[in-house]
C-alpha positions, 0 to 999 in steps of 0.5 A: 684959302690957306686958313682952311688948306691948314685946317685939319679934321681927324676922327675922334669917335667911331661906331659900327654894326657888321655882319661881326656883330654890333661895335667897332671891337666886333668888327676889329677883332672879327678882320684881325682873326681872320674870321668870314660872315659869309653864309647860305640865305634861304630865300636864295636857295628857293630860287633857282633862276637866281645863281648866287646863294650866299650873303653876309648878314647881321647876326641878329640883334636885340633893339628894345633899348631904343625908346618906343616911340623912336623904334617903331618908326624906324627900319632895321638899318635905322636901327644899325644907324642908332646903334652905330651913332651911340657908339660913335659919340660915346666914343668920342667923349660925349653921352648925348649929340653936342649942339649943332651937330651935323650928321652925314649919311645915307643907304642905296635904298630904303628898306626892301622889306618894308616896301614890298609888305606895303605893296602887298597890303595895298594889292590885296586892297588892304590899306587900313593895314598900311601905317604912318610908321611904315612910310616913315621907314621907306623915304628915302632918307629915312634913317637919317630922319629917324635916328636925328630925331631919336638922337636930338642932333638939331644940325644940318642933317644931309643924306647923300645916296650914291650906291656903293659909294654912300659911305664914303661920300657922306664922310667927304661931304662931311669933311668940307663941311666942317673944313669949311665951317658950316658944322663944328663937328659932324657924324657921317658914313652910311647904312644898308639893310639886306634883302634877298632883292639886292642879290638878285638884282646883281645876279642879273647884271652878272655880277654875284659870286656863285661858283663857291655857294658850296663854301660861303667862306670863299666866295668872295675873292677880289682880284683872285683869277676864280672870282665871279663877282661879289657877295651882298652884305649890311651893316652901318658905320659912322665916325666922329669928325671934328677940326684938330683945333676943337678936338684938342681943345676938348682934350678928345683922343684923336683916332686918325685924320682925314688928310684929303677927298675927292670925287668925279663921275664916269659918263661913259658907262652906268655899270662899268667904271674907266681907269682913267676916271678912277686914276683922276679921282686918286689924284685928286684926293692925293692933290687935295691932302698935299701928297705924292703918290709914293707917300701912300702906303697902302690903297683899300680898294673898293674892289667887291670881286666883280670881273670887270670893276677889280680889272680896272681899279688895278690898273688905275690904281696903278697908272697912279702909283706904279707896281710896288703899291700895297693894296688890299680889299676887305670884301673877303673877310665882310662881304659888300655892305653896299652904302655902308662898304665905305665907311665900314671900311674906314674904320678898318682902315683906322684900325690898321693905321691903329696896330701897324698891321695891314690886313689881306684880302681874304680868298686872294690864292692867284692874283687874275694876269689881267689885273695890273702887276702890284703888292697884292696884300694876302698874309696879315703883315705888321709894317709901318702904315701911316697913309692909307688911300681909300676908295668907294665907287658906285653904279651910276659912275659916282666915285670917291677917295679919301686919304687917311693919315695916322695920328701924329 
């Protein structure tokens, strides 16, 4: 056990597709210039019963470079994952997947648009229009399977699906797999593609932003007193991780260290987390990292902009860290990318460690007095940042906390 405790797991590569476009650079530049990505969605405007009209989507991308034999079985989210995986491999120093690479990636749902098209053809009696490639696009692990086939990733492939905690959960599982020696290296994260159905479903739960439809970039406002809910988004974030020993042996550049991870489950309510359960998750991640609360420089909160969720998370954070903790959320910039949110935001945290600059919470003007009194970051701040705790919490009660450390 001492050997495992002393085994450091580091990040040596990253890849992203986000509402800013393809690539980690596009994501980082968009975030650090304060650009927001929200826009009105015509399909939502046509649905009078749905209050929210706003989302943040990936710009049109040309995926013709993916070989047709692979591309034809890929949903849009799988294509996002292919692009992010290629970038992560390249930034880690590989042109192709190394032998035995593990792959840990999931999504909240598979492709809704393909599901609806299949359902339409079946309902209308046109089964002959349903192709094998359609079925391959709606499997629960479709992005994982199609990307691993296309990139010849031949190690263990695991696709945890934990709603909005999916991206961070898969990073945590990969961290544990590398730490225990199941695999030497792993690609990990989450992917998601937007469909208006997501917005409609969250709207039914009264969890969407609807009071800034005429000003889309102001719609998502975590912690703010005028928030009414989340803005759905999409994309993919993937990390390449390995032991520090392995990274140094091959001369890889270390981007950050994963110092600790924890996960637990809310058992009282499917939709609303309790502050006590969230507090326990953060404390467990700190214990895994062998850190004290006062050593954490920043909490990158899950904070989606829902009224209840933001309040619970801030009170949990105050119970762990006290009122002086610096807190931010990135949902105001890029929306809530659901299964991809945790991994995209982890990449953003790595950029904050690299640039020694803390990003603000976009659209946070007046903190809700029902949220706990914390040091909410409302402007970009250059400051020493060595330890970031990153949260992801999900409908269904799946909670994750990850501790990132700046490379020594």
